mmCIF file of the protein (N, C-alpha, C, O) and its ligand, coordinates in Angstrom:
data_MODEL
# 
_entry.id   MODEL 
# 
loop_
_entity.id 
_entity.type 
_entity.pdbx_number_of_molecules 
1 polymer     1 
2 non-polymer 1 
# 
_entity_poly.entity_id                      1 
_entity_poly.type                           'polypeptide(L)' 
_entity_poly.nstd_linkage                   no 
_entity_poly.nstd_monomer                   no 
_entity_poly.pdbx_seq_one_letter_code       MVVCDLCGASHEGDAPPLTWSLSMEAGQAKRFCDSCTREHLRVVEGKLDLSRGW 
_entity_poly.pdbx_seq_one_letter_code_can   MVVCDLCGASHEGDAPPLTWSLSMEAGQAKRFCDSCTREHLRVVEGKLDLSRGW 
_entity_poly.pdbx_strand_id                 A 
# 
loop_
_entity_poly_seq.entity_id 
_entity_poly_seq.num 
_entity_poly_seq.mon_id 
_entity_poly_seq.hetero 
1 1  MET n 
1 2  VAL n 
1 3  VAL n 
1 4  CYS n 
1 5  ASP n 
1 6  LEU n 
1 7  CYS n 
1 8  GLY n 
1 9  ALA n 
1 10 SER n 
1 11 HIS n 
1 12 GLU n 
1 13 GLY n 
1 14 ASP n 
1 15 ALA n 
1 16 PRO n 
1 17 PRO n 
1 18 LEU n 
1 19 THR n 
1 20 TRP n 
1 21 SER n 
1 22 LEU n 
1 23 SER n 
1 24 MET n 
1 25 GLU n 
1 26 ALA n 
1 27 GLY n 
1 28 GLN n 
1 29 ALA n 
1 30 LYS n 
1 31 ARG n 
1 32 PHE n 
1 33 CYS n 
1 34 ASP n 
1 35 SER n 
1 36 CYS n 
1 37 THR n 
1 38 ARG n 
1 39 GLU n 
1 40 HIS n 
1 41 LEU n 
1 42 ARG n 
1 43 VAL n 
1 44 VAL n 
1 45 GLU n 
1 46 GLY n 
1 47 LYS n 
1 48 LEU n 
1 49 ASP n 
1 50 LEU n 
1 51 SER n 
1 52 ARG n 
1 53 GLY n 
1 54 TRP n 
# 
loop_
_struct_asym.id 
_struct_asym.entity_id 
A 1 
B 2 
# 
loop_
_chem_comp.id 
_chem_comp.type 
_chem_comp.mon_nstd_flag 
ALA 'L-peptide linking' y 
ARG 'L-peptide linking' y 
ASP 'L-peptide linking' y 
CYS 'L-peptide linking' y 
GLN 'L-peptide linking' y 
GLU 'L-peptide linking' y 
GLY 'peptide linking'   y 
HIS 'L-peptide linking' y 
LEU 'L-peptide linking' y 
LYS 'L-peptide linking' y 
MET 'L-peptide linking' y 
PHE 'L-peptide linking' y 
PRO 'L-peptide linking' y 
SER 'L-peptide linking' y 
THR 'L-peptide linking' y 
TRP 'L-peptide linking' y 
VAL 'L-peptide linking' y 
ZN  non-polymer         . 
# 
_pdbx_entity_nonpoly.entity_id   2 
_pdbx_entity_nonpoly.name        ? 
_pdbx_entity_nonpoly.comp_id     ZN 
# 
_pdbx_nonpoly_scheme.asym_id         B 
_pdbx_nonpoly_scheme.entity_id       2 
_pdbx_nonpoly_scheme.mon_id          ZN 
_pdbx_nonpoly_scheme.ndb_seq_num     1 
_pdbx_nonpoly_scheme.pdb_seq_num     101 
_pdbx_nonpoly_scheme.auth_seq_num    101 
_pdbx_nonpoly_scheme.pdb_mon_id      ZN 
_pdbx_nonpoly_scheme.auth_mon_id     ZN 
_pdbx_nonpoly_scheme.pdb_strand_id   A 
_pdbx_nonpoly_scheme.pdb_ins_code    . 
# 
loop_
_atom_site.group_PDB 
_atom_site.id 
_atom_site.type_symbol 
_atom_site.label_atom_id 
_atom_site.label_alt_id 
_atom_site.label_comp_id 
_atom_site.label_asym_id 
_atom_site.label_entity_id 
_atom_site.label_seq_id 
_atom_site.pdbx_PDB_ins_code 
_atom_site.Cartn_x 
_atom_site.Cartn_y 
_atom_site.Cartn_z 
_atom_site.occupancy 
_atom_site.B_iso_or_equiv 
_atom_site.pdbx_formal_charge 
_atom_site.auth_seq_id 
_atom_site.auth_comp_id 
_atom_site.auth_asym_id 
_atom_site.auth_atom_id 
_atom_site.pdbx_PDB_model_num 
ATOM   1   N  N  . MET A 1 1  ? -13.686 11.113  4.396  1.00 0.00 ? 1   MET A N  1 
ATOM   2   C  CA . MET A 1 1  ? -12.198 11.369  3.708  1.00 0.00 ? 1   MET A CA 1 
ATOM   3   C  C  . MET A 1 1  ? -11.376 10.214  4.124  1.00 0.00 ? 1   MET A C  1 
ATOM   4   O  O  . MET A 1 1  ? -11.376 9.815   5.289  1.00 0.00 ? 1   MET A O  1 
ATOM   5   N  N  . VAL A 1 2  ? -10.612 9.626   3.095  1.00 0.00 ? 2   VAL A N  1 
ATOM   6   C  CA . VAL A 1 2  ? -9.632  8.454   3.405  1.00 0.00 ? 2   VAL A CA 1 
ATOM   7   C  C  . VAL A 1 2  ? -8.296  9.128   3.129  1.00 0.00 ? 2   VAL A C  1 
ATOM   8   O  O  . VAL A 1 2  ? -8.161  9.827   2.125  1.00 0.00 ? 2   VAL A O  1 
ATOM   9   N  N  . VAL A 1 3  ? -7.309  8.935   3.992  1.00 0.00 ? 3   VAL A N  1 
ATOM   10  C  CA . VAL A 1 3  ? -5.944  9.285   3.777  1.00 0.00 ? 3   VAL A CA 1 
ATOM   11  C  C  . VAL A 1 3  ? -5.066  8.187   3.588  1.00 0.00 ? 3   VAL A C  1 
ATOM   12  O  O  . VAL A 1 3  ? -5.218  7.185   4.286  1.00 0.00 ? 3   VAL A O  1 
ATOM   13  N  N  . CYS A 1 4  ? -4.090  8.247   2.664  1.00 0.00 ? 4   CYS A N  1 
ATOM   14  C  CA . CYS A 1 4  ? -3.004  7.452   2.524  1.00 0.00 ? 4   CYS A CA 1 
ATOM   15  C  C  . CYS A 1 4  ? -2.004  7.336   3.601  1.00 0.00 ? 4   CYS A C  1 
ATOM   16  O  O  . CYS A 1 4  ? -1.553  8.428   3.946  1.00 0.00 ? 4   CYS A O  1 
ATOM   17  N  N  . ASP A 1 5  ? -1.555  6.362   4.196  1.00 0.00 ? 5   ASP A N  1 
ATOM   18  C  CA . ASP A 1 5  ? -0.732  6.312   5.359  1.00 0.00 ? 5   ASP A CA 1 
ATOM   19  C  C  . ASP A 1 5  ? 0.701   6.498   4.891  1.00 0.00 ? 5   ASP A C  1 
ATOM   20  O  O  . ASP A 1 5  ? 1.629   6.650   5.686  1.00 0.00 ? 5   ASP A O  1 
ATOM   21  N  N  . LEU A 1 6  ? 0.836   6.482   3.685  1.00 0.00 ? 6   LEU A N  1 
ATOM   22  C  CA . LEU A 1 6  ? 2.385   6.603   3.292  1.00 0.00 ? 6   LEU A CA 1 
ATOM   23  C  C  . LEU A 1 6  ? 2.561   7.841   2.813  1.00 0.00 ? 6   LEU A C  1 
ATOM   24  O  O  . LEU A 1 6  ? 3.478   8.447   3.369  1.00 0.00 ? 6   LEU A O  1 
ATOM   25  N  N  . CYS A 1 7  ? 1.885   8.534   1.806  1.00 0.00 ? 7   CYS A N  1 
ATOM   26  C  CA . CYS A 1 7  ? 2.216   9.737   1.231  1.00 0.00 ? 7   CYS A CA 1 
ATOM   27  C  C  . CYS A 1 7  ? 1.411   10.784  1.796  1.00 0.00 ? 7   CYS A C  1 
ATOM   28  O  O  . CYS A 1 7  ? 1.788   11.956  1.767  1.00 0.00 ? 7   CYS A O  1 
ATOM   29  N  N  . GLY A 1 8  ? 0.170   10.375  2.382  1.00 0.00 ? 8   GLY A N  1 
ATOM   30  C  CA . GLY A 1 8  ? -0.823  11.340  2.765  1.00 0.00 ? 8   GLY A CA 1 
ATOM   31  C  C  . GLY A 1 8  ? -1.813  11.887  1.824  1.00 0.00 ? 8   GLY A C  1 
ATOM   32  O  O  . GLY A 1 8  ? -2.580  12.801  2.125  1.00 0.00 ? 8   GLY A O  1 
ATOM   33  N  N  . ALA A 1 9  ? -1.779  11.331  0.727  1.00 0.00 ? 9   ALA A N  1 
ATOM   34  C  CA . ALA A 1 9  ? -2.713  11.505  -0.307 1.00 0.00 ? 9   ALA A CA 1 
ATOM   35  C  C  . ALA A 1 9  ? -4.145  11.347  0.259  1.00 0.00 ? 9   ALA A C  1 
ATOM   36  O  O  . ALA A 1 9  ? -4.321  10.430  1.062  1.00 0.00 ? 9   ALA A O  1 
ATOM   37  N  N  . SER A 1 10 ? -5.206  12.156  -0.079 1.00 0.00 ? 10  SER A N  1 
ATOM   38  C  CA . SER A 1 10 ? -6.491  11.964  0.418  1.00 0.00 ? 10  SER A CA 1 
ATOM   39  C  C  . SER A 1 10 ? -7.402  11.801  -0.564 1.00 0.00 ? 10  SER A C  1 
ATOM   40  O  O  . SER A 1 10 ? -7.177  12.262  -1.684 1.00 0.00 ? 10  SER A O  1 
ATOM   41  N  N  . HIS A 1 11 ? -8.588  11.104  -0.269 1.00 0.00 ? 11  HIS A N  1 
ATOM   42  C  CA . HIS A 1 11 ? -9.758  10.732  -1.260 1.00 0.00 ? 11  HIS A CA 1 
ATOM   43  C  C  . HIS A 1 11 ? -10.958 11.046  -0.515 1.00 0.00 ? 11  HIS A C  1 
ATOM   44  O  O  . HIS A 1 11 ? -11.230 10.679  0.628  1.00 0.00 ? 11  HIS A O  1 
ATOM   45  N  N  . GLU A 1 12 ? -11.747 11.877  -1.411 1.00 0.00 ? 12  GLU A N  1 
ATOM   46  C  CA . GLU A 1 12 ? -13.161 12.201  -0.627 1.00 0.00 ? 12  GLU A CA 1 
ATOM   47  C  C  . GLU A 1 12 ? -14.027 11.014  -0.753 1.00 0.00 ? 12  GLU A C  1 
ATOM   48  O  O  . GLU A 1 12 ? -14.053 10.251  -1.718 1.00 0.00 ? 12  GLU A O  1 
ATOM   49  N  N  . GLY A 1 13 ? -14.808 10.931  0.432  1.00 0.00 ? 13  GLY A N  1 
ATOM   50  C  CA . GLY A 1 13 ? -15.524 9.883   0.638  1.00 0.00 ? 13  GLY A CA 1 
ATOM   51  C  C  . GLY A 1 13 ? -15.322 8.906   1.680  1.00 0.00 ? 13  GLY A C  1 
ATOM   52  O  O  . GLY A 1 13 ? -14.223 8.839   2.230  1.00 0.00 ? 13  GLY A O  1 
ATOM   53  N  N  . ASP A 1 14 ? -16.323 8.100   2.027  1.00 0.00 ? 14  ASP A N  1 
ATOM   54  C  CA . ASP A 1 14 ? -16.089 7.076   3.342  1.00 0.00 ? 14  ASP A CA 1 
ATOM   55  C  C  . ASP A 1 14 ? -15.272 5.927   3.029  1.00 0.00 ? 14  ASP A C  1 
ATOM   56  O  O  . ASP A 1 14 ? -14.628 5.364   3.915  1.00 0.00 ? 14  ASP A O  1 
ATOM   57  N  N  . ALA A 1 15 ? -15.254 5.499   1.692  1.00 0.00 ? 15  ALA A N  1 
ATOM   58  C  CA . ALA A 1 15 ? -14.436 4.274   1.489  1.00 0.00 ? 15  ALA A CA 1 
ATOM   59  C  C  . ALA A 1 15 ? -13.283 4.615   0.393  1.00 0.00 ? 15  ALA A C  1 
ATOM   60  O  O  . ALA A 1 15 ? -13.498 5.419   -0.514 1.00 0.00 ? 15  ALA A O  1 
ATOM   61  N  N  . PRO A 1 16 ? -12.162 4.005   0.535  1.00 0.00 ? 16  PRO A N  1 
ATOM   62  C  CA . PRO A 1 16 ? -11.135 4.258   -0.421 1.00 0.00 ? 16  PRO A CA 1 
ATOM   63  C  C  . PRO A 1 16 ? -11.547 3.678   -1.796 1.00 0.00 ? 16  PRO A C  1 
ATOM   64  O  O  . PRO A 1 16 ? -12.389 2.781   -1.828 1.00 0.00 ? 16  PRO A O  1 
ATOM   65  N  N  . PRO A 1 17 ? -11.046 4.104   -2.814 1.00 0.00 ? 17  PRO A N  1 
ATOM   66  C  CA . PRO A 1 17 ? -11.236 3.576   -4.167 1.00 0.00 ? 17  PRO A CA 1 
ATOM   67  C  C  . PRO A 1 17 ? -10.619 2.255   -4.302 1.00 0.00 ? 17  PRO A C  1 
ATOM   68  O  O  . PRO A 1 17 ? -9.807  1.776   -3.511 1.00 0.00 ? 17  PRO A O  1 
ATOM   69  N  N  . LEU A 1 18 ? -11.140 1.615   -5.539 1.00 0.00 ? 18  LEU A N  1 
ATOM   70  C  CA . LEU A 1 18 ? -10.716 -0.013  -5.668 1.00 0.00 ? 18  LEU A CA 1 
ATOM   71  C  C  . LEU A 1 18 ? -9.100  -0.152  -5.768 1.00 0.00 ? 18  LEU A C  1 
ATOM   72  O  O  . LEU A 1 18 ? -8.418  -1.122  -5.438 1.00 0.00 ? 18  LEU A O  1 
ATOM   73  N  N  . THR A 1 19 ? -8.659  1.141   -6.340 1.00 0.00 ? 19  THR A N  1 
ATOM   74  C  CA . THR A 1 19 ? -7.173  1.103   -6.606 1.00 0.00 ? 19  THR A CA 1 
ATOM   75  C  C  . THR A 1 19 ? -6.354  1.003   -5.488 1.00 0.00 ? 19  THR A C  1 
ATOM   76  O  O  . THR A 1 19 ? -5.243  0.477   -5.558 1.00 0.00 ? 19  THR A O  1 
ATOM   77  N  N  . TRP A 1 20 ? -6.926  1.583   -4.204 1.00 0.00 ? 20  TRP A N  1 
ATOM   78  C  CA . TRP A 1 20 ? -6.189  1.792   -3.104 1.00 0.00 ? 20  TRP A CA 1 
ATOM   79  C  C  . TRP A 1 20 ? -6.095  0.235   -2.362 1.00 0.00 ? 20  TRP A C  1 
ATOM   80  O  O  . TRP A 1 20 ? -6.955  -0.620  -2.573 1.00 0.00 ? 20  TRP A O  1 
ATOM   81  N  N  . SER A 1 21 ? -5.147  0.054   -1.641 1.00 0.00 ? 21  SER A N  1 
ATOM   82  C  CA . SER A 1 21 ? -5.023  -1.236  -0.859 1.00 0.00 ? 21  SER A CA 1 
ATOM   83  C  C  . SER A 1 21 ? -4.834  -1.040  0.658  1.00 0.00 ? 21  SER A C  1 
ATOM   84  O  O  . SER A 1 21 ? -4.458  0.057   1.072  1.00 0.00 ? 21  SER A O  1 
ATOM   85  N  N  . LEU A 1 22 ? -5.083  -2.065  1.506  1.00 0.00 ? 22  LEU A N  1 
ATOM   86  C  CA . LEU A 1 22 ? -4.930  -2.140  2.914  1.00 0.00 ? 22  LEU A CA 1 
ATOM   87  C  C  . LEU A 1 22 ? -3.995  -3.192  3.124  1.00 0.00 ? 22  LEU A C  1 
ATOM   88  O  O  . LEU A 1 22 ? -4.128  -4.264  2.533  1.00 0.00 ? 22  LEU A O  1 
ATOM   89  N  N  . SER A 1 23 ? -2.927  -2.946  4.028  1.00 0.00 ? 23  SER A N  1 
ATOM   90  C  CA . SER A 1 23 ? -1.744  -3.760  4.282  1.00 0.00 ? 23  SER A CA 1 
ATOM   91  C  C  . SER A 1 23 ? -1.688  -3.892  5.723  1.00 0.00 ? 23  SER A C  1 
ATOM   92  O  O  . SER A 1 23 ? -1.898  -2.858  6.357  1.00 0.00 ? 23  SER A O  1 
ATOM   93  N  N  . MET A 1 24 ? -1.431  -5.025  6.411  1.00 0.00 ? 24  MET A N  1 
ATOM   94  C  CA . MET A 1 24 ? -1.217  -5.146  7.722  1.00 0.00 ? 24  MET A CA 1 
ATOM   95  C  C  . MET A 1 24 ? 0.193   -5.096  7.884  1.00 0.00 ? 24  MET A C  1 
ATOM   96  O  O  . MET A 1 24 ? 0.883   -5.941  7.314  1.00 0.00 ? 24  MET A O  1 
ATOM   97  N  N  . GLU A 1 25 ? 0.787   -4.081  8.694  1.00 0.00 ? 25  GLU A N  1 
ATOM   98  C  CA . GLU A 1 25 ? 2.090   -3.784  8.955  1.00 0.00 ? 25  GLU A CA 1 
ATOM   99  C  C  . GLU A 1 25 ? 2.300   -3.826  10.618 1.00 0.00 ? 25  GLU A C  1 
ATOM   100 O  O  . GLU A 1 25 ? 1.696   -2.973  11.269 1.00 0.00 ? 25  GLU A O  1 
ATOM   101 N  N  . ALA A 1 26 ? 2.975   -4.605  11.182 1.00 0.00 ? 26  ALA A N  1 
ATOM   102 C  CA . ALA A 1 26 ? 3.161   -4.649  12.668 1.00 0.00 ? 26  ALA A CA 1 
ATOM   103 C  C  . ALA A 1 26 ? 1.849   -4.626  13.352 1.00 0.00 ? 26  ALA A C  1 
ATOM   104 O  O  . ALA A 1 26 ? 1.693   -3.885  14.322 1.00 0.00 ? 26  ALA A O  1 
ATOM   105 N  N  . GLY A 1 27 ? 0.939   -5.349  12.937 1.00 0.00 ? 27  GLY A N  1 
ATOM   106 C  CA . GLY A 1 27 ? -0.301  -5.443  13.714 1.00 0.00 ? 27  GLY A CA 1 
ATOM   107 C  C  . GLY A 1 27 ? -1.300  -4.232  13.267 1.00 0.00 ? 27  GLY A C  1 
ATOM   108 O  O  . GLY A 1 27 ? -2.460  -4.262  13.680 1.00 0.00 ? 27  GLY A O  1 
ATOM   109 N  N  . GLN A 1 28 ? -0.882  -3.220  12.467 1.00 0.00 ? 28  GLN A N  1 
ATOM   110 C  CA . GLN A 1 28 ? -1.693  -2.109  12.276 1.00 0.00 ? 28  GLN A CA 1 
ATOM   111 C  C  . GLN A 1 28 ? -2.195  -2.048  10.785 1.00 0.00 ? 28  GLN A C  1 
ATOM   112 O  O  . GLN A 1 28 ? -1.421  -2.411  9.899  1.00 0.00 ? 28  GLN A O  1 
ATOM   113 N  N  . ALA A 1 29 ? -3.356  -1.640  10.498 1.00 0.00 ? 29  ALA A N  1 
ATOM   114 C  CA . ALA A 1 29 ? -3.789  -1.705  9.157  1.00 0.00 ? 29  ALA A CA 1 
ATOM   115 C  C  . ALA A 1 29 ? -3.302  -0.340  8.427  1.00 0.00 ? 29  ALA A C  1 
ATOM   116 O  O  . ALA A 1 29 ? -3.647  0.741   8.905  1.00 0.00 ? 29  ALA A O  1 
ATOM   117 N  N  . LYS A 1 30 ? -2.560  -0.397  7.353  1.00 0.00 ? 30  LYS A N  1 
ATOM   118 C  CA . LYS A 1 30 ? -2.089  0.743   6.602  1.00 0.00 ? 30  LYS A CA 1 
ATOM   119 C  C  . LYS A 1 30 ? -2.679  0.895   5.452  1.00 0.00 ? 30  LYS A C  1 
ATOM   120 O  O  . LYS A 1 30 ? -2.825  -0.113  4.760  1.00 0.00 ? 30  LYS A O  1 
ATOM   121 N  N  . ARG A 1 31 ? -3.088  1.985   5.042  1.00 0.00 ? 31  ARG A N  1 
ATOM   122 C  CA . ARG A 1 31 ? -4.111  2.242   3.789  1.00 0.00 ? 31  ARG A CA 1 
ATOM   123 C  C  . ARG A 1 31 ? -2.881  2.874   2.692  1.00 0.00 ? 31  ARG A C  1 
ATOM   124 O  O  . ARG A 1 31 ? -2.081  3.756   3.002  1.00 0.00 ? 31  ARG A O  1 
ATOM   125 N  N  . PHE A 1 32 ? -2.942  2.332   1.634  1.00 0.00 ? 32  PHE A N  1 
ATOM   126 C  CA . PHE A 1 32 ? -1.956  2.952   0.412  1.00 0.00 ? 32  PHE A CA 1 
ATOM   127 C  C  . PHE A 1 32 ? -2.727  3.439   -0.613 1.00 0.00 ? 32  PHE A C  1 
ATOM   128 O  O  . PHE A 1 32 ? -3.648  2.730   -1.019 1.00 0.00 ? 32  PHE A O  1 
ATOM   129 N  N  . CYS A 1 33 ? -2.518  4.570   -1.137 1.00 0.00 ? 33  CYS A N  1 
ATOM   130 C  CA . CYS A 1 33 ? -3.017  4.986   -2.278 1.00 0.00 ? 33  CYS A CA 1 
ATOM   131 C  C  . CYS A 1 33 ? -2.646  4.185   -3.625 1.00 0.00 ? 33  CYS A C  1 
ATOM   132 O  O  . CYS A 1 33 ? -1.779  3.316   -3.529 1.00 0.00 ? 33  CYS A O  1 
ATOM   133 N  N  . ASP A 1 34 ? -3.227  4.414   -4.828 1.00 0.00 ? 34  ASP A N  1 
ATOM   134 C  CA . ASP A 1 34 ? -3.015  3.690   -5.934 1.00 0.00 ? 34  ASP A CA 1 
ATOM   135 C  C  . ASP A 1 34 ? -1.369  3.821   -6.211 1.00 0.00 ? 34  ASP A C  1 
ATOM   136 O  O  . ASP A 1 34 ? -0.717  2.792   -6.392 1.00 0.00 ? 34  ASP A O  1 
ATOM   137 N  N  . SER A 1 35 ? -0.790  5.013   -6.232 1.00 0.00 ? 35  SER A N  1 
ATOM   138 C  CA . SER A 1 35 ? 0.694   5.133   -6.645 1.00 0.00 ? 35  SER A CA 1 
ATOM   139 C  C  . SER A 1 35 ? 1.490   4.319   -5.481 1.00 0.00 ? 35  SER A C  1 
ATOM   140 O  O  . SER A 1 35 ? 2.418   3.589   -5.829 1.00 0.00 ? 35  SER A O  1 
ATOM   141 N  N  . CYS A 1 36 ? 1.152   4.428   -4.133 1.00 0.00 ? 36  CYS A N  1 
ATOM   142 C  CA . CYS A 1 36 ? 1.842   3.852   -3.163 1.00 0.00 ? 36  CYS A CA 1 
ATOM   143 C  C  . CYS A 1 36 ? 1.556   2.267   -3.149 1.00 0.00 ? 36  CYS A C  1 
ATOM   144 O  O  . CYS A 1 36 ? 2.317   1.494   -2.567 1.00 0.00 ? 36  CYS A O  1 
ATOM   145 N  N  . THR A 1 37 ? 0.574   1.904   -3.733 1.00 0.00 ? 37  THR A N  1 
ATOM   146 C  CA . THR A 1 37 ? 0.247   0.469   -3.865 1.00 0.00 ? 37  THR A CA 1 
ATOM   147 C  C  . THR A 1 37 ? 1.094   -0.106  -4.888 1.00 0.00 ? 37  THR A C  1 
ATOM   148 O  O  . THR A 1 37 ? 1.602   -1.210  -4.690 1.00 0.00 ? 37  THR A O  1 
ATOM   149 N  N  . ARG A 1 38 ? 1.295   0.527   -5.956 1.00 0.00 ? 38  ARG A N  1 
ATOM   150 C  CA . ARG A 1 38 ? 2.307   0.094   -6.971 1.00 0.00 ? 38  ARG A CA 1 
ATOM   151 C  C  . ARG A 1 38 ? 3.675   0.091   -6.459 1.00 0.00 ? 38  ARG A C  1 
ATOM   152 O  O  . ARG A 1 38 ? 4.412   -0.871  -6.676 1.00 0.00 ? 38  ARG A O  1 
ATOM   153 N  N  . GLU A 1 39 ? 4.073   1.154   -5.764 1.00 0.00 ? 39  GLU A N  1 
ATOM   154 C  CA . GLU A 1 39 ? 5.402   1.089   -5.093 1.00 0.00 ? 39  GLU A CA 1 
ATOM   155 C  C  . GLU A 1 39 ? 5.558   -0.052  -4.211 1.00 0.00 ? 39  GLU A C  1 
ATOM   156 O  O  . GLU A 1 39 ? 6.559   -0.764  -4.290 1.00 0.00 ? 39  GLU A O  1 
ATOM   157 N  N  . HIS A 1 40 ? 4.643   -0.265  -3.386 1.00 0.00 ? 40  HIS A N  1 
ATOM   158 C  CA . HIS A 1 40 ? 4.673   -1.303  -2.282 1.00 0.00 ? 40  HIS A CA 1 
ATOM   159 C  C  . HIS A 1 40 ? 4.841   -2.690  -3.076 1.00 0.00 ? 40  HIS A C  1 
ATOM   160 O  O  . HIS A 1 40 ? 5.665   -3.522  -2.695 1.00 0.00 ? 40  HIS A O  1 
ATOM   161 N  N  . LEU A 1 41 ? 4.079   -2.887  -4.121 1.00 0.00 ? 41  LEU A N  1 
ATOM   162 C  CA . LEU A 1 41 ? 4.018   -4.224  -4.803 1.00 0.00 ? 41  LEU A CA 1 
ATOM   163 C  C  . LEU A 1 41 ? 5.441   -4.402  -5.447 1.00 0.00 ? 41  LEU A C  1 
ATOM   164 O  O  . LEU A 1 41 ? 5.996   -5.497  -5.536 1.00 0.00 ? 41  LEU A O  1 
ATOM   165 N  N  . ARG A 1 42 ? 6.016   -3.121  -5.922 1.00 0.00 ? 42  ARG A N  1 
ATOM   166 C  CA . ARG A 1 42 ? 7.303   -3.371  -6.347 1.00 0.00 ? 42  ARG A CA 1 
ATOM   167 C  C  . ARG A 1 42 ? 8.381   -3.719  -5.366 1.00 0.00 ? 42  ARG A C  1 
ATOM   168 O  O  . ARG A 1 42 ? 9.403   -4.308  -5.718 1.00 0.00 ? 42  ARG A O  1 
ATOM   169 N  N  . VAL A 1 43 ? 8.146   -3.354  -4.141 1.00 0.00 ? 43  VAL A N  1 
ATOM   170 C  CA . VAL A 1 43 ? 8.929   -3.727  -3.095 1.00 0.00 ? 43  VAL A CA 1 
ATOM   171 C  C  . VAL A 1 43 ? 8.820   -5.282  -2.650 1.00 0.00 ? 43  VAL A C  1 
ATOM   172 O  O  . VAL A 1 43 ? 9.750   -6.006  -2.295 1.00 0.00 ? 43  VAL A O  1 
ATOM   173 N  N  . VAL A 1 44 ? 7.587   -5.576  -2.749 1.00 0.00 ? 44  VAL A N  1 
ATOM   174 C  CA . VAL A 1 44 ? 7.240   -7.046  -2.212 1.00 0.00 ? 44  VAL A CA 1 
ATOM   175 C  C  . VAL A 1 44 ? 7.846   -7.966  -3.285 1.00 0.00 ? 44  VAL A C  1 
ATOM   176 O  O  . VAL A 1 44 ? 8.509   -8.961  -2.992 1.00 0.00 ? 44  VAL A O  1 
ATOM   177 N  N  . GLU A 1 45 ? 7.555   -7.539  -4.670 1.00 0.00 ? 45  GLU A N  1 
ATOM   178 C  CA . GLU A 1 45 ? 8.224   -8.243  -5.595 1.00 0.00 ? 45  GLU A CA 1 
ATOM   179 C  C  . GLU A 1 45 ? 9.704   -8.411  -5.572 1.00 0.00 ? 45  GLU A C  1 
ATOM   180 O  O  . GLU A 1 45 ? 10.276  -9.473  -5.819 1.00 0.00 ? 45  GLU A O  1 
ATOM   181 N  N  . GLY A 1 46 ? 10.315  -7.226  -5.240 1.00 0.00 ? 46  GLY A N  1 
ATOM   182 C  CA . GLY A 1 46 ? 11.702  -7.210  -4.971 1.00 0.00 ? 46  GLY A CA 1 
ATOM   183 C  C  . GLY A 1 46 ? 12.084  -8.187  -3.820 1.00 0.00 ? 46  GLY A C  1 
ATOM   184 O  O  . GLY A 1 46 ? 13.041  -8.946  -3.969 1.00 0.00 ? 46  GLY A O  1 
ATOM   185 N  N  . LYS A 1 47 ? 11.436  -8.180  -2.811 1.00 0.00 ? 47  LYS A N  1 
ATOM   186 C  CA . LYS A 1 47 ? 11.767  -9.060  -1.754 1.00 0.00 ? 47  LYS A CA 1 
ATOM   187 C  C  . LYS A 1 47 ? 11.755  -10.694 -2.218 1.00 0.00 ? 47  LYS A C  1 
ATOM   188 O  O  . LYS A 1 47 ? 12.532  -11.551 -1.799 1.00 0.00 ? 47  LYS A O  1 
ATOM   189 N  N  . LEU A 1 48 ? 10.681  -10.885 -3.178 1.00 0.00 ? 48  LEU A N  1 
ATOM   190 C  CA . LEU A 1 48 ? 10.440  -12.210 -3.545 1.00 0.00 ? 48  LEU A CA 1 
ATOM   191 C  C  . LEU A 1 48 ? 11.612  -12.449 -4.459 1.00 0.00 ? 48  LEU A C  1 
ATOM   192 O  O  . LEU A 1 48 ? 12.152  -13.551 -4.358 1.00 0.00 ? 48  LEU A O  1 
ATOM   193 N  N  . ASP A 1 49 ? 12.098  -11.579 -5.350 1.00 0.00 ? 49  ASP A N  1 
ATOM   194 C  CA . ASP A 1 49 ? 13.147  -11.896 -6.284 1.00 0.00 ? 49  ASP A CA 1 
ATOM   195 C  C  . ASP A 1 49 ? 14.386  -12.075 -5.414 1.00 0.00 ? 49  ASP A C  1 
ATOM   196 O  O  . ASP A 1 49 ? 15.221  -12.917 -5.744 1.00 0.00 ? 49  ASP A O  1 
ATOM   197 N  N  . LEU A 1 50 ? 14.548  -11.360 -4.363 1.00 0.00 ? 50  LEU A N  1 
ATOM   198 C  CA . LEU A 1 50 ? 15.823  -11.558 -3.467 1.00 0.00 ? 50  LEU A CA 1 
ATOM   199 C  C  . LEU A 1 50 ? 15.754  -12.859 -2.678 1.00 0.00 ? 50  LEU A C  1 
ATOM   200 O  O  . LEU A 1 50 ? 16.830  -13.336 -2.318 1.00 0.00 ? 50  LEU A O  1 
ATOM   201 N  N  . SER A 1 51 ? 14.590  -13.516 -2.354 1.00 0.00 ? 51  SER A N  1 
ATOM   202 C  CA . SER A 1 51 ? 14.465  -14.699 -1.526 1.00 0.00 ? 51  SER A CA 1 
ATOM   203 C  C  . SER A 1 51 ? 14.761  -15.867 -2.508 1.00 0.00 ? 51  SER A C  1 
ATOM   204 O  O  . SER A 1 51 ? 15.278  -16.935 -2.178 1.00 0.00 ? 51  SER A O  1 
ATOM   205 N  N  . ARG A 1 52 ? 14.337  -15.496 -3.847 1.00 0.00 ? 52  ARG A N  1 
ATOM   206 C  CA . ARG A 1 52 ? 14.533  -16.601 -4.709 1.00 0.00 ? 52  ARG A CA 1 
ATOM   207 C  C  . ARG A 1 52 ? 15.961  -16.853 -5.115 1.00 0.00 ? 52  ARG A C  1 
ATOM   208 O  O  . ARG A 1 52 ? 16.363  -17.948 -5.509 1.00 0.00 ? 52  ARG A O  1 
ATOM   209 N  N  . GLY A 1 53 ? 16.677  -15.808 -5.000 1.00 0.00 ? 53  GLY A N  1 
ATOM   210 C  CA . GLY A 1 53 ? 18.167  -15.708 -5.098 1.00 0.00 ? 53  GLY A CA 1 
ATOM   211 C  C  . GLY A 1 53 ? 19.049  -16.425 -4.071 1.00 0.00 ? 53  GLY A C  1 
ATOM   212 O  O  . GLY A 1 53 ? 20.220  -16.701 -4.333 1.00 0.00 ? 53  GLY A O  1 
ATOM   213 N  N  . TRP A 1 54 ? 18.499  -16.712 -2.947 1.00 0.00 ? 54  TRP A N  1 
ATOM   214 C  CA . TRP A 1 54 ? 19.064  -17.324 -1.789 1.00 0.00 ? 54  TRP A CA 1 
ATOM   215 C  C  . TRP A 1 54 ? 19.381  -18.820 -1.997 1.00 0.00 ? 54  TRP A C  1 
ATOM   216 O  O  . TRP A 1 54 ? 19.874  -19.480 -1.082 1.00 0.00 ? 54  TRP A O  1 
HETATM 217 ZN ZN . ZN  B 2 .  ? -0.005  7.215   -1.165 1.00 0.00 2 101 ZN  A ZN 1 
# 
C-alpha cells in the first residue's frame, strides 16, 4: 500500500501509480497522489511566476 504524504490518500499495491509523484522536501522523499501533484505543480508554477515578476 502506498500513501500520499500530503492528504493521506492510499493506493493498493507496492508501487504508486504513474500519476503520483515523488518530491524531495528538506531531504525527505514525499509522495504526492495525482490530485496533490496537480496542486503541488500549481504552487511551483506560482513560485516561478512570482520569481519572474521580481
Ligand atoms: Zn494527496
